[in-house]
N, C-alpha and C positions, 0 to 999 in steps of 0.2 A: 472557559469546557469544566465542567464536573468530574471529580475521577466517577471511576467506572459503579465502585461501591455505590456512592450518592445519586448515582442514573438507575440505577438496579431498587434501592429503597424509596426513590421518588414513584417509581413506575408501581411498585406493590401498593403504597399510600394511595393512589391514583386510582388503580382498581378497586381497591376496598372503598372508596370513596363511591365510585360508582357504581358499585354491587347496591351502596346503602342507596345513593341514588333512584334506582331499578328498583327499592324494596318500600321506597317513603313516594313510586309512580308518579317518580320524574324522569318520565321514558327519553328526552330529549338530549337533557344532563346528563343523565347516564352512559349513554351512546358518545359525547362530547369526551367524558370522562376516559370511556374505553379506547378512543383515539386514542388522547394525548398519553394516555400509558404505552400503547403499544408504539408510539414514536418516541417514545421514552427508553422503549427496548429494542424500537431498532438503532438508536444513537448508540447503544449499549456495543452492539458489534459492527456500526459503520460509526466510525469518530467523526466529526464534524470538522475539524482540523482539518485533519488529511485528507478529506471528501473539497477542502476548499483549495489548498496547496495542490491537491489535483487541478483545479480548474485554473489556476495562477501557469499551471505547467504545460496546457493545452496551449495557451496564450504566448510560450517559448520567455514566460517571463521568471526566471531563477531566483530573482534578488526577492521577489515577489514571494515565491514556494519558498523561500527561506527563511524571508521574515513570519509567514506563517507555521512553518515547520517550529521556530524556534518559540512560538509561546507555548510549544507541551511542556509540560514541567516533569521531572520525573517518568519518565516512558515507563519503565518496567511497572509500577505502580496503577497508571493510567490507562495503560491503553491492553488491551487482552494480545495474543502472543501473533494473529495474520497479521493484526493493528502495527505491532513493531517491527514486522517485515514490510510492511509498507514505509512506513516510517524510513527502516535503511534503506528500501529500495528507492524513495526519492529522494533522499541524502544521496546515494549514491549516483544518481543522474547531476546533482547539483555539484559534485566535489570531480562528475569527470571532466567539466567544462574548468576546474585549477587545478587540483591534487590526482594523481592517478593512483598513490598507493592508498590513502584516505576512500578514494573513492573503491578501492578493491576492498578493502576491508568492510565498509557500508554491503556490497555485492554480497560477499561472501557470509553474513550475516543477515541479511535477506533468505539466502537461499536457507539457511541453518534454521532461521525460523518460519519460513513458511510465507507464501503467497497463493490466495483465492486460486487467480484464474492463469489458464496456461499459457497463453501468451504474453503474459505480464514474466513468468517465470522466463520463457522465451529468452525475452526480450533481458534480462540478466543476466542470461548463461550468456548470451554474445556481446554483451557489453562486457562482463566479467571476460570472456574470450579475445574482444577486442584489447585490453587493458595486458591481458598474457603477449598478445601479442607483440604489443610496444614493446615489451619486457622480453622480450628473446625467447617466450616460452612456448614451442610451437607446438609440443605434442598434449600439452595439459591445456590449448588455443583449441586445436582441433576436436578433443574431448567433448569439451564443451558445444563446439558449432554441431557435435553429430547431435548430439543431446536438446540441443536449442532446436536444429530442423525437425526433430521427433516431437516437440513439444509446438511448433507453428502450423497445426492442421490446417489454415482456414491462407496459408500464405502470405501472410501479411508480413510477414519478416524476410520474407525471400530475397528480396533486391539487396538488402544490407549484407543477408546473408553470402550473397557469390558477390558482394564489394569486398568482404573479407576476405571469403576464400582465397582469391585474386593477390590480395592482398599477401597473403601466407603464400602463396608459389613464387612469389618475388624474395622471399623470404629464405 
């Protein structure tokens, strides 16, 4: 993994070389270098390690996800703000299997940094509401559940939301 500044520098150099190739009438090489530069810019906004960690998480491999995330060093320097949010989101999901206090910290940090997708925000708020419910903080859990319902426009989390509300009624 390259730091984000190096990715931008490499993208600029690659784009400059692509322009040189176009001027020198090597159109095929120029197109290749433009595509390479575009890929480097894409990797600036979408971190490759976080992407691979998400793929591990889809397979329910929490240890593999944690292994990929541990490869990221100096999070504040190497990741942009949204990527830091997703890093904390993934760590919160992993820690929710082990330590609820740590998971709560990661989920709060993910909400503070921001996530791009509404369903990710809804999942984060729902998970945080579940943690609050286990800690007997019913009012905060109810508030987060209503926010999660508003964010879940496609109904992907409706089953889990209903289950948490039923548990809330028992408390």
